[in-house]
C-alpha positions in Angstrom: 13.7 -41.6 23.9 14.7 -38.2 22.4 15.7 -38.8 18.8 16.4 -35.4 17.4 18.1 -32.2 18.7 14.9 -30.2 18.7 13.3 -32.9 20.9 16.3 -32.8 23.2 16.1 -29.0 23.4 12.4 -29.2 24.4 13.2 -31.9 26.9 16.0 -29.9 28.5 13.9 -26.7 28.7 11.0 -28.7 30.1 13.3 -29.7 33.0 14.2 -26.1 33.6 17.8 -26.5 32.4 19.7 -24.6 29.8 20.8 -26.1 26.5 24.5 -25.3 26.4 27.0 -25.8 23.7 28.9 -28.1 26.0 25.9 -30.4 26.3 25.4 -30.5 22.6 29.1 -31.3 22.1 28.9 -34.0 24.7 25.9 -35.6 22.9 27.6 -35.4 19.6 30.7 -37.1 21.1 28.5 -39.8 22.7 26.8 -40.6 19.4 30.3 -41.3 17.9 31.1 -43.9 20.5 31.4 -47.3 18.9 30.3 -49.4 21.8 30.3 -49.5 25.6 32.1 -46.8 27.6 32.7 -45.7 31.1 33.1 -42.0 32.1 36.9 -42.1 32.0 37.0 -43.7 28.5 34.4 -41.3 27.2 36.3 -38.3 28.5 39.6 -39.6 26.9 37.8 -40.2 23.6 36.1 -36.8 23.6 39.4 -35.1 24.3 41.0 -37.0 21.3 38.1 -35.6 19.2 39.2 -32.1 20.3 36.4 -31.5 22.7 37.3 -29.9 26.0 35.2 -31.8 28.6 35.9 -32.9 32.1 34.8 -35.9 34.2 32.7 -33.5 36.3 30.9 -32.3 33.2 30.1 -35.8 32.1 29.0 -36.9 35.6 26.8 -33.8 35.9 25.1 -34.4 32.6 24.7 -38.2 32.8 21.4 -38.2 34.8 19.6 -35.9 32.3 21.1 -37.8 29.3 19.9 -41.1 30.8 16.4 -39.7 31.5 16.2 -38.3 27.9 17.2 -41.6 26.5 20.3 -40.3 24.8 22.5 -42.7 26.9 21.6 -46.1 28.2 23.3 -47.8 31.2 24.6 -51.1 29.8 26.1 -53.0 32.7 28.1 -52.6 35.9 31.2 -54.3 37.1 32.7 -54.3 40.5 34.8 -51.3 39.5 32.6 -49.2 37.2 29.4 -48.5 35.3 29.3 -48.8 31.5 27.0 -47.0 29.1 26.3 -46.8 25.4 24.6 -44.5 23.0 20.9 -45.4 23.3 20.4 -45.1 19.5 23.3 -47.4 18.6 21.5 -50.8 18.9 18.3 -52.5 19.7 17.9 -53.7 23.2 20.3 -56.4 24.3 21.8 -57.9 27.4 25.3 -58.8 28.5 27.5 -61.7 29.5 30.6 -60.4 31.4 33.7 -62.4 32.2 34.8 -61.5 35.7 38.4 -62.5 35.0 39.2 -60.7 31.7 36.2 -58.3 31.6 35.2 -59.5 28.2 31.6 -58.5 27.3 29.4 -60.5 25.0 26.1 -59.1 23.9 23.0 -61.3 23.5 19.3 -61.2 22.9 16.9 -63.8 24.2 13.2 -63.5 23.6 12.4 -66.1 26.3 14.2 -64.0 28.9 12.5 -60.8 27.7 9.0 -62.5 28.0 9.8 -63.9 31.4 10.8 -60.5 32.7 7.6 -58.9 31.4 5.5 -61.7 33.0 7.3 -61.2 36.4 6.7 -57.5 36.2 3.0 -57.9 35.3 2.5 -60.5 38.0 3.8 -58.1 40.6 1.8 -55.1 39.3 4.8 -53.3 37.6 4.9 -51.6 34.3 8.4 -52.4 33.1 10.2 -49.4 31.8 13.9 -50.4 31.8 16.2 -53.2 32.8 19.9 -53.9 32.8 20.3 -57.6 32.6 23.8 -59.0 33.0 25.2 -62.5 33.6 28.6 -62.7 35.2 30.9 -65.6 35.1 34.0 -66.9 33.4 34.5 -67.1 29.6 35.8 -70.2 27.9 39.3 -68.8 27.6 39.5 -67.9 31.4 38.2 -71.3 32.5 41.3 -73.0 31.1 
């Protein structure tokens, strides 16, 4: 993961891309996001912060921001993909209520170990995973 602006500059240039002011503003805005976001909520929030950014700009930059480790994909719903600033928290997984879309974060060492064992057993070097459990929360089951 790229942790500092200088590292990101080197990463971008190594990819043959330009480091634009727009990209830097986008990263700064992402770092201010308090939790999970989709592209539309990110654009809305960035505009409230006074940044002129379009959905197209965000979509164009997402692949390189994901690869650089600036942004992490958190989870997907039937309607959208959600992200979060990669530096915001340690790794965690998600429980998602399919009725009210409530998201609960959790960490489970047993699940993490099992995933690693499955990867090793199948000759994979695990680099990333997006683990989500979908169901109904207590409130929606009533």
